[in-house]
PDB file of N, CA, C and O in Angstrom:
ATOM      1  N   MET A   1       0.869  -0.643  -0.223  1.00  0.00           N
ATOM      2  CA  MET A   1       0.162  -0.254  -0.538  1.00  0.00           C
ATOM      3  C   MET A   1       0.524   1.541  -0.505  1.00  0.00           C
ATOM      4  O   MET A   1       0.397   2.021   0.621  1.00  0.00           O
ATOM      5  N   PRO A   2       0.716   1.990  -1.003  1.00  0.00           N
ATOM      6  CA  PRO A   2       1.371   3.615  -0.838  1.00  0.00           C
ATOM      7  C   PRO A   2       1.460   4.576  -0.103  1.00  0.00           C
ATOM      8  O   PRO A   2       0.406   5.200  -0.227  1.00  0.00           O
ATOM      9  N   TRP A   3       2.402   5.291   0.918  1.00  0.00           N
ATOM     10  CA  TRP A   3       2.097   5.937   1.459  1.00  0.00           C
ATOM     11  C   TRP A   3       1.035   6.968   1.354  1.00  0.00           C
ATOM     12  O   TRP A   3       0.482   7.211   0.281  1.00  0.00           O
ATOM     13  N   ARG A   4       0.769   7.530   2.380  1.00  0.00           N
ATOM     14  CA  ARG A   4      -0.871   8.386   1.785  1.00  0.00           C
ATOM     15  C   ARG A   4       0.176  10.049   2.325  1.00  0.00           C
ATOM     16  O   ARG A   4       0.950  10.310   3.246  1.00  0.00           O
ATOM     17  N   GLU A   5      -0.090  10.405   1.769  1.00  0.00           N
ATOM     18  CA  GLU A   5       0.488  12.136   1.288  1.00  0.00           C
ATOM     19  C   GLU A   5      -0.289  12.913   2.529  1.00  0.00           C
ATOM     20  O   GLU A   5      -1.455  12.589   2.755  1.00  0.00           O
ATOM     21  N   CYS A   6       0.397  14.019   3.400  1.00  0.00           N
ATOM     22  CA  CYS A   6      -0.927  14.592   4.498  1.00  0.00           C
ATOM     23  C   CYS A   6      -0.184  15.868   4.762  1.00  0.00           C
ATOM     24  O   CYS A   6       1.001  16.109   4.995  1.00  0.00           O
ATOM     25  N   SER A   7      -1.053  16.467   4.670  1.00  0.00           N
ATOM     26  CA  SER A   7      -0.656  18.387   4.870  1.00  0.00           C
ATOM     27  C   SER A   7      -0.478  18.482   6.007  1.00  0.00           C
ATOM     28  O   SER A   7      -1.015  17.914   6.958  1.00  0.00           O
ATOM     29  N   VAL A   8       0.385  19.300   5.940  1.00  0.00           N
ATOM     30  CA  VAL A   8       1.132  20.282   8.049  1.00  0.00           C
ATOM     31  C   VAL A   8       0.033  20.211   8.918  1.00  0.00           C
ATOM     32  O   VAL A   8       0.158  19.788  10.067  1.00  0.00           O
ATOM     33  N   MET A   9      -1.267  20.679   8.352  1.00  0.00           N
ATOM     34  CA  MET A   9      -2.152  20.665   9.059  1.00  0.00           C
ATOM     35  C   MET A   9      -3.097  19.263   9.505  1.00  0.00           C
ATOM     36  O   MET A   9      -3.885  19.347  10.447  1.00  0.00           O
ATOM     37  N   GLU A  10      -2.981  18.380   8.969  1.00  0.00           N
ATOM     38  CA  GLU A  10      -3.300  17.150   9.452  1.00  0.00           C
ATOM     39  C   GLU A  10      -2.237  16.478  10.091  1.00  0.00           C
ATOM     40  O   GLU A  10      -2.486  15.543  10.851  1.00  0.00           O
ATOM     41  N   GLU A  11      -0.921  16.895   9.843  1.00  0.00           N
ATOM     42  CA  GLU A  11      -0.096  15.943  10.879  1.00  0.00           C
ATOM     43  C   GLU A  11       0.075  16.628  12.275  1.00  0.00           C
ATOM     44  O   GLU A  11       0.551  16.030  13.241  1.00  0.00           O
ATOM     45  N   GLY A  12      -0.410  18.115  12.311  1.00  0.00           N
ATOM     46  CA  GLY A  12      -0.894  18.919  13.834  1.00  0.00           C
ATOM     47  C   GLY A  12      -1.481  18.694  14.120  1.00  0.00           C
ATOM     48  O   GLY A  12      -1.411  18.784  15.345  1.00  0.00           O
ATOM     49  N   LEU A  13      -2.919  18.078  13.583  1.00  0.00           N
ATOM     50  CA  LEU A  13      -4.687  17.093  14.446  1.00  0.00           C
ATOM     51  C   LEU A  13      -4.004  16.167  14.952  1.00  0.00           C
ATOM     52  O   LEU A  13      -3.750  16.096  16.154  1.00  0.00           O
ATOM     53  N   ARG A  14      -3.503  15.080  13.793  1.00  0.00           N
ATOM     54  CA  ARG A  14      -2.675  14.088  14.473  1.00  0.00           C
ATOM     55  C   ARG A  14      -2.282  13.896  15.686  1.00  0.00           C
ATOM     56  O   ARG A  14      -2.862  13.141  16.466  1.00  0.00           O
ATOM     57  N   PHE A  15      -0.985  14.738  16.030  1.00  0.00           N
ATOM     58  CA  PHE A  15      -0.367  15.240  16.964  1.00  0.00           C
ATOM     59  C   PHE A  15      -1.221  15.618  18.152  1.00  0.00           C
ATOM     60  O   PHE A  15      -1.292  14.781  19.052  1.00  0.00           O
ATOM     61  N   VAL A  16      -1.824  16.661  18.278  1.00  0.00           N
ATOM     62  CA  VAL A  16      -2.742  17.652  18.965  1.00  0.00           C
ATOM     63  C   VAL A  16      -4.057  16.202  19.815  1.00  0.00           C
ATOM     64  O   VAL A  16      -4.383  16.197  21.003  1.00  0.00           O
ATOM     65  N   ALA A  17      -4.346  15.581  19.165  1.00  0.00           N
ATOM     66  CA  ALA A  17      -5.271  14.589  18.847  1.00  0.00           C
ATOM     67  C   ALA A  17      -4.413  13.746  19.696  1.00  0.00           C
ATOM     68  O   ALA A  17      -4.612  14.256  20.799  1.00  0.00           O
ATOM     69  N   ARG A  18      -3.471  12.645  19.906  1.00  0.00           N
ATOM     70  CA  ARG A  18      -2.872  12.510  20.757  1.00  0.00           C
ATOM     71  C   ARG A  18      -1.880  12.623  21.670  1.00  0.00           C
ATOM     72  O   ARG A  18      -1.072  11.748  21.983  1.00  0.00           O
ATOM     73  N   LEU A  19      -1.986  14.014  22.196  1.00  0.00           N
ATOM     74  CA  LEU A  19      -1.796  14.002  23.469  1.00  0.00           C
ATOM     75  C   LEU A  19      -3.345  14.462  24.032  1.00  0.00           C
ATOM     76  O   LEU A  19      -3.383  14.696  25.240  1.00  0.00           O
ATOM     77  N   LEU A  20      -4.498  14.600  23.352  1.00  0.00           N
ATOM     78  CA  LEU A  20      -5.608  15.170  23.767  1.00  0.00           C
ATOM     79  C   LEU A  20      -5.969  13.792  24.588  1.00  0.00           C
ATOM     80  O   LEU A  20      -6.487  13.813  25.705  1.00  0.00           O
ATOM     81  N   GLU A  21      -5.610  12.547  23.851  1.00  0.00           N
ATOM     82  CA  GLU A  21      -6.472  11.216  23.714  1.00  0.00           C
ATOM     83  C   GLU A  21      -5.652  10.667  25.186  1.00  0.00           C
ATOM     84  O   GLU A  21      -6.133   9.756  25.861  1.00  0.00           O
ATOM     85  N   GLY A  22      -4.014  11.553  25.658  1.00  0.00           N
ATOM     86  CA  GLY A  22      -4.180  11.214  26.719  1.00  0.00           C
ATOM     87  C   GLY A  22      -2.750  10.840  26.800  1.00  0.00           C
ATOM     88  O   GLY A  22      -2.405  10.359  27.880  1.00  0.00           O
ATOM     89  N   GLU A  23      -1.779  10.971  25.814  1.00  0.00           N
ATOM     90  CA  GLU A  23      -0.569  10.241  25.628  1.00  0.00           C
ATOM     91  C   GLU A  23      -0.012  10.959  25.860  1.00  0.00           C
ATOM     92  O   GLU A  23      -0.578  12.046  25.966  1.00  0.00           O
ATOM     93  N   GLY A  24       1.983  10.890  26.194  1.00  0.00           N
ATOM     94  CA  GLY A  24       2.533  11.618  26.883  1.00  0.00           C
ATOM     95  C   GLY A  24       3.215  11.840  25.828  1.00  0.00           C
ATOM     96  O   GLY A  24       3.559  11.049  24.950  1.00  0.00           O
ATOM     97  N   MET A  25       3.531  13.669  26.003  1.00  0.00           N
ATOM     98  CA  MET A  25       4.399  14.360  25.211  1.00  0.00           C
ATOM     99  C   MET A  25       5.666  13.706  24.713  1.00  0.00           C
ATOM    100  O   MET A  25       5.836  13.663  23.495  1.00  0.00           O
ATOM    101  N   SER A  26       6.806  13.062  25.730  1.00  0.00           N
ATOM    102  CA  SER A  26       7.576  12.304  25.467  1.00  0.00           C
ATOM    103  C   SER A  26       7.584  11.318  23.977  1.00  0.00           C
ATOM    104  O   SER A  26       8.245  11.264  22.941  1.00  0.00           O
ATOM    105  N   GLU A  27       6.274  10.521  24.672  1.00  0.00           N
ATOM    106  CA  GLU A  27       6.145   8.928  23.443  1.00  0.00           C
ATOM    107  C   GLU A  27       4.973   9.806  22.224  1.00  0.00           C
ATOM    108  O   GLU A  27       4.472   9.111  21.340  1.00  0.00           O
ATOM    109  N   VAL A  28       4.676  11.118  22.283  1.00  0.00           N
ATOM    110  CA  VAL A  28       3.979  11.247  20.757  1.00  0.00           C
ATOM    111  C   VAL A  28       4.945  12.404  20.230  1.00  0.00           C
ATOM    112  O   VAL A  28       4.494  12.636  19.109  1.00  0.00           O
ATOM    113  N   CYS A  29       5.962  13.199  20.424  1.00  0.00           N
ATOM    114  CA  CYS A  29       7.024  13.811  19.773  1.00  0.00           C
ATOM    115  C   CYS A  29       7.900  12.513  19.347  1.00  0.00           C
ATOM    116  O   CYS A  29       8.176  12.479  18.147  1.00  0.00           O
ATOM    117  N   ARG A  30       8.369  11.465  20.120  1.00  0.00           N
ATOM    118  CA  ARG A  30       9.166  10.383  19.429  1.00  0.00           C
ATOM    119  C   ARG A  30       8.277   9.810  18.819  1.00  0.00           C
ATOM    120  O   ARG A  30       8.851   8.850  18.304  1.00  0.00           O
ATOM    121  N   ALA A  31       7.042   9.772  18.490  1.00  0.00           N
ATOM    122  CA  ALA A  31       6.617   9.247  17.199  1.00  0.00           C
ATOM    123  C   ALA A  31       6.258   9.605  16.061  1.00  0.00           C
ATOM    124  O   ALA A  31       5.941   8.832  15.157  1.00  0.00           O
ATOM    125  N   PHE A  32       6.279  11.147  15.982  1.00  0.00           N
ATOM    126  CA  PHE A  32       6.275  12.134  14.884  1.00  0.00           C
ATOM    127  C   PHE A  32       7.556  12.795  14.391  1.00  0.00           C
ATOM    128  O   PHE A  32       7.720  13.668  13.539  1.00  0.00           O
ATOM    129  N   GLY A  33       8.826  11.823  15.529  1.00  0.00           N
ATOM    130  CA  GLY A  33       9.943  12.537  15.394  1.00  0.00           C
ATOM    131  C   GLY A  33      10.440  13.576  15.419  1.00  0.00           C
ATOM    132  O   GLY A  33      11.373  13.923  14.694  1.00  0.00           O
ATOM    133  N   ILE A  34       9.613  14.592  16.697  1.00  0.00           N
ATOM    134  CA  ILE A  34      10.374  15.977  16.433  1.00  0.00           C
ATOM    135  C   ILE A  34      10.882  15.862  17.990  1.00  0.00           C
ATOM    136  O   ILE A  34      10.895  14.819  18.644  1.00  0.00           O
ATOM    137  N   SER A  35      11.333  17.272  18.479  1.00  0.00           N
ATOM    138  CA  SER A  35      11.703  17.576  19.739  1.00  0.00           C
ATOM    139  C   SER A  35      10.790  17.772  21.365  1.00  0.00           C
ATOM    140  O   SER A  35       9.745  18.271  20.947  1.00  0.00           O
ATOM    141  N   ARG A  36      10.723  17.728  21.962  1.00  0.00           N
ATOM    142  CA  ARG A  36       9.658  18.229  23.010  1.00  0.00           C
ATOM    143  C   ARG A  36       9.908  19.613  22.884  1.00  0.00           C
ATOM    144  O   ARG A  36       8.844  20.192  22.665  1.00  0.00           O
ATOM    145  N   LYS A  37      10.869  20.384  22.930  1.00  0.00           N
ATOM    146  CA  LYS A  37      10.524  21.202  22.622  1.00  0.00           C
ATOM    147  C   LYS A  37       9.515  22.079  21.676  1.00  0.00           C
ATOM    148  O   LYS A  37       8.812  22.982  22.128  1.00  0.00           O
ATOM    149  N   THR A  38       9.541  21.729  20.448  1.00  0.00           N
ATOM    150  CA  THR A  38       8.910  21.607  19.059  1.00  0.00           C
ATOM    151  C   THR A  38       7.170  21.514  19.634  1.00  0.00           C
ATOM    152  O   THR A  38       6.239  22.287  19.407  1.00  0.00           O
ATOM    153  N   GLY A  39       7.219  20.124  20.523  1.00  0.00           N
ATOM    154  CA  GLY A  39       6.205  19.370  20.795  1.00  0.00           C
ATOM    155  C   GLY A  39       4.934  20.172  21.321  1.00  0.00           C
ATOM    156  O   GLY A  39       3.728  20.057  21.100  1.00  0.00           O
ATOM    157  N   TYR A  40       5.799  21.151  22.215  1.00  0.00           N
ATOM    158  CA  TYR A  40       5.496  21.954  23.632  1.00  0.00           C
ATOM    159  C   TYR A  40       4.444  23.022  22.297  1.00  0.00           C
ATOM    160  O   TYR A  40       3.224  23.061  22.139  1.00  0.00           O
ATOM    161  N   LYS A  41       5.555  23.751  21.556  1.00  0.00           N
ATOM    162  CA  LYS A  41       5.674  24.596  20.535  1.00  0.00           C
ATOM    163  C   LYS A  41       4.002  24.476  19.689  1.00  0.00           C
ATOM    164  O   LYS A  41       3.072  25.270  19.546  1.00  0.00           O
ATOM    165  N   ILE A  42       4.179  23.474  19.394  1.00  0.00           N
ATOM    166  CA  ILE A  42       3.190  22.999  18.624  1.00  0.00           C
ATOM    167  C   ILE A  42       1.767  22.903  19.457  1.00  0.00           C
ATOM    168  O   ILE A  42       0.827  23.561  19.012  1.00  0.00           O
ATOM    169  N   PHE A  43       1.580  22.154  20.580  1.00  0.00           N
ATOM    170  CA  PHE A  43       0.493  22.303  21.557  1.00  0.00           C
ATOM    171  C   PHE A  43      -0.385  23.420  22.300  1.00  0.00           C
ATOM    172  O   PHE A  43      -1.578  23.572  22.562  1.00  0.00           O
ATOM    173  N   ASN A  44       0.993  24.232  22.540  1.00  0.00           N
ATOM    174  CA  ASN A  44       1.320  25.522  23.107  1.00  0.00           C
ATOM    175  C   ASN A  44       0.159  26.662  22.103  1.00  0.00           C
ATOM    176  O   ASN A  44      -0.614  27.487  22.591  1.00  0.00           O
ATOM    177  N   ARG A  45       0.312  26.439  20.998  1.00  0.00           N
ATOM    178  CA  ARG A  45      -0.421  27.103  19.595  1.00  0.00           C
ATOM    179  C   ARG A  45      -1.659  27.200  19.314  1.00  0.00           C
ATOM    180  O   ARG A  45      -2.577  27.976  19.050  1.00  0.00           O
ATOM    181  N   TYR A  46      -1.345  26.078  19.473  1.00  0.00           N
ATOM    182  CA  TYR A  46      -3.440  25.654  19.359  1.00  0.00           C
ATOM    183  C   TYR A  46      -3.926  25.751  20.756  1.00  0.00           C
ATOM    184  O   TYR A  46      -5.108  26.093  20.697  1.00  0.00           O
ATOM    185  N   GLN A  47      -3.574  25.615  21.894  1.00  0.00           N
ATOM    186  CA  GLN A  47      -3.787  25.900  23.014  1.00  0.00           C
ATOM    187  C   GLN A  47      -4.560  27.445  23.092  1.00  0.00           C
ATOM    188  O   GLN A  47      -5.602  27.688  23.701  1.00  0.00           O
ATOM    189  N   ASP A  48      -3.769  28.363  22.328  1.00  0.00           N
ATOM    190  CA  ASP A  48      -4.338  29.397  22.375  1.00  0.00           C
ATOM    191  C   ASP A  48      -4.453  29.752  21.141  1.00  0.00           C
ATOM    192  O   ASP A  48      -5.185  30.728  21.304  1.00  0.00           O
ATOM    193  N   GLU A  49      -4.208  29.669  19.563  1.00  0.00           N
ATOM    194  CA  GLU A  49      -5.298  29.753  18.500  1.00  0.00           C
ATOM    195  C   GLU A  49      -6.259  29.262  18.249  1.00  0.00           C
ATOM    196  O   GLU A  49      -7.288  29.861  17.937  1.00  0.00           O
ATOM    197  N   GLY A  50      -6.030  27.293  18.387  1.00  0.00           N
ATOM    198  CA  GLY A  50      -7.223  26.819  18.035  1.00  0.00           C
ATOM    199  C   GLY A  50      -6.507  26.137  16.570  1.00  0.00           C
ATOM    200  O   GLY A  50      -5.373  26.349  16.140  1.00  0.00           O
ATOM    201  N   LEU A  51      -7.446  25.372  16.059  1.00  0.00           N
ATOM    202  CA  LEU A  51      -6.905  25.061  14.403  1.00  0.00           C
ATOM    203  C   LEU A  51      -6.540  25.301  13.382  1.00  0.00           C
ATOM    204  O   LEU A  51      -6.092  24.574  12.496  1.00  0.00           O
ATOM    205  N   GLU A  52      -6.789  26.870  13.459  1.00  0.00           N
ATOM    206  CA  GLU A  52      -5.820  27.546  12.202  1.00  0.00           C
ATOM    207  C   GLU A  52      -4.320  28.062  12.777  1.00  0.00           C
ATOM    208  O   GLU A  52      -3.429  28.527  12.065  1.00  0.00           O
ATOM    209  N   ALA A  53      -4.271  27.910  13.907  1.00  0.00           N
ATOM    210  CA  ALA A  53      -2.634  27.600  14.429  1.00  0.00           C
ATOM    211  C   ALA A  53      -1.838  26.523  13.924  1.00  0.00           C
ATOM    212  O   ALA A  53      -0.630  26.502  13.692  1.00  0.00           O
ATOM    213  N   LEU A  54      -2.716  25.622  13.789  1.00  0.00           N
ATOM    214  CA  LEU A  54      -2.137  24.166  12.735  1.00  0.00           C
ATOM    215  C   LEU A  54      -1.607  24.328  12.126  1.00  0.00           C
ATOM    216  O   LEU A  54      -1.196  23.417  11.407  1.00  0.00           O
TER     217      LEU A  54
END
C-alpha cells in the first residue's frame, strides 16, 4: 500500500489529538520525530489559537 501524503495541518491535528487522548508528550514527539520543545510549541499554539494555528 502506498504512503498517504498529508498536509502539515493534518499532521498537526494528529499530533494534538494524541496528546488530548492522554498520551505523553515524550511518546508522541518520539513517534512524530520531533523534539519535546517543538511539541510543546505546537501544542501551546493550538491551545492559544485553535485549529487555525496548526
